[in-house]
N, C-alpha and C positions, 0 to 999 in steps of 0.2 A: 664202755667208755671213750668216748669221741674226745681228742686230746686237739685243738685248734677247731674255729669257729668261723674260718674263713670261708670262703668260694667251694675248694672241695669239702671241708666239714661240713658245711651245710648240706650239698647235696647230697652226700652221704647220710647225714641225720634223716633228711626229708625223707629217704628210699627206706632207710631201715624203721620209720616210724611206721610205715606200712605194712612192714612184715609180720604178720601175724605169730612167728613165732620166735618173733623179740618182745622182750618183755617190758624192761625198762631201757632207756638211753642216758646214761650220763654225760653232764657235757663240758669239758673244762677250758677254759682259755685267759692266758693273763689279762687281757680285757674283759672284765667283768661284764660290762656292760652287755658287750658283744652274744657272749654266752646267754645272757638272760633276755635279750632278744629273739634269738635263736628258740628259743625256750620255749618263747609265748606262741610260736608259731608249730609248735607241736602237742601232740596228744599224750606221749608216755613217755617224755622225758625231763628229766633235771638236772638245773644248774647247780655245780659244786664248785668249791671255793679251790680246792686241793685234790690231786690226782689220786685216784682211789685202786687198788689192784684186787679189791674183793668184787671182781666181774668176772665175767666168762672168755672177755676179748679185749685188746686195746689198741685204738685206733689211731696213729700218728698222723696229724695234719697241720702239725704247725711249724714247720720247718729244722733244718738239721738241727741244733741248739737241744728243740724239745726231743727231738731223736734220741740226742745221745744222752741227754739228760733222765728220761723216762724208760725208753724201751728197753737196756739191760738190764734195767732193775727189775721192769715187768717181766722178761723174760726168765730171770734167776727167782721169782716169785711163780714159777710155772703158769704162768699166763699168756694164750696165744697172740700175737701182737701183728699187725697188718702196721705197715711200713711205708708212708708215700714219701718223706724226704729219704729216698733212696740216697742219694750223694752222700750222707753220712757214712754209708759203709767204704767210703776211700778212707776213713781212720781205721788203721790197720787195728789199733787197739779196740775200737769200736765193734770191729767185725769180728775179732777172737771171741771178745767177751761174750757177743750175741749167741755165734754157733756154738762158744763151748757150754752157753746154758741149754740152748737146746739139745746139746747130747746127752747133759747130766738132769736135767729137769722135765723135759719128754715133752716143752711147747713149741709150738710152731710158730716159723716167721714168716708171714703172708706178704708178700711184694708185687702186687700189680702190675701189668703187663704195661700200665700208664697210657702216654700217648704216642707210642709208636706201635705199628704192626709189626709182625715177624718174630716176633721175641720167641713163640712157641718153635717155630722152628731154627731159629739162632741156638735154643737150648737142646735142640736133638741133633744139631750138624754138631755141637761143641763134645758129643760123646765120641766123633773121630776128631782128625787132625782140621782144624781150622786154622788157613794161612793168612787172612786179612778180615776183619770189621771194620768199616766203616761209617760213621755217621753223621750225616749233613743235616744241621737243624739251619733252618732259613726263616726269620722274623720279618715285621714290619717294626718300623724303630718303636711303637708305643708299646710293644711287647718287650723290648729291652731298654728302655727308659729307666735310668735311676741303679742302672746297675753298678756299684762301686769299683770294678774294675775298669769299667769304661770310662769311668769319672776320673780314676787315678792316670789313666793314659792320655785325656784330653778327650776323648773322643765323645762328640755330640750327635747322635745317632738321628736325633730329629732335624740335623742338618744336611745328613746323609743326601746325594743327589741318585746315586748309582748303587746298586748293589755291590758290598763290600764285606770281605771276608776279616772277621772281627778278633776269629781265632781258628788255629789250627795246629792241634798238637795231641798229646795224649788225654785218655779222660780224665785220667787222673787228676788234672791241673783243670778240665772244662769243669766240672763239678763243682771244685773252688771256687772259681773265676765266676762262675753263672748258678749259685748257690739255688737259685729261684727260677730258673729257667730251662736247665738240662738234665733233668732228673732221668729223665731216659736216658742219658749216657749213663748214669750208673748202671740203671738196671741192665741194658745192654752189655755191658761190661761184665757184670754177676753173671749173666747167663750165657756169654760166650768165653774169650779169652783173658778178661780181666782187665784190669786199669790202665795198666802200662802199654800192654797191645795194642787195646782199642783205639782207634782214631777217631777224633772230633774236629767237625768244621763248625763254626756258628757265624751264620751270615745273615746280614741285615740288609734288606730289601725294599726300598720305598716306594716300588711299584706293585705291591701285594698286600693284601689284607688279611689273611691265614696264616696262622703257624704251620708249617710241615718241616717234615723229618724225613729223609729218605737212609734205609739201612741198608749196606751190601754186603754180604758175606759170601766169600769164596774158600774152598776144602774138598777135603774127600769126598765129600757129599756132591759135589759140584758148584755150582753159586746161585744166588738170589738175589731180587732187589725189591725191597717194599717200601713204595713211597704212602706218606700218610697226609692229609692235608686237613688241619684239625681248624674249626671255627673256633675263637678263644672263649673262655667264659664268661657270662655276662656282665658279670662285676667283677672281673679279673683279666687283664688283656694279656697278661704275662703268664695264663695258666689257659690250656688246652680243655676244652669241655670235656673229651674225651677221658684225659685221666683221670675226672671224677667217675664217669660211666664207668670205667676200667676199675675201681676202687667198688663199686657199687657189685657190679657183677663177680668179683671176688667175694665180697662178701655172702652174695647169694650163694655161690658154689660153696663156701663156708658152712653154711648154713643147713644146704641140704646135701651135703659129702658127694656131691655128682661133680667131677670137675673134667670139662671138654676141651680138648685143644693144648694140652699139657704134657 
């Protein structure tokens, strides 16, 4: 079952439709028309009016609120779940409920690497001492338009003429201020040293046309820097196309039971 039929959900659904191992795809979106439109383009999907746990895998691609509403219950029902709105994990109650269900019910939580490179190395490095993790996310104005936090601050990104730091601080706040823009900050936090110690910078640069993420980590292993310059999703400039592709890759690994780079 795919919850959310926006840009990421659509890419996942189309890929799943071509996987021979998948028999049926249930599609749910609060916008029924959106789900039905996607269903019409697939060969083995069904649009449903409510979320069903009578499936093998739940994929959430609908935002933090949807993740909080459905994922803990799915895991408690023993259903493996892939979560795209990773920022929901900054909520301690959500995090504990999910991890407790994993332990007691044997379900799997799948968190794709998303739109940032280096998550595999960061997770490995976290098994020793990590002294510093910094994620710098830089986006063009259209990738940050409509962000409630910026509107409340009176910042009009469309009018910025120079590269501007919009936020600098812990990941715990970044994922709340930019819930649709920096899910990578949550993924990096979970893979590394947590939401409070992971530092995040969000930058708007009117001179660029792509979203970029620079991940820097330093610790007992040494240090590394990984830079990803992502093209935006064709129908959602706030989402990097790589985020969708990472979900497809995770789905393929889940089905084949072959995991590389973990």
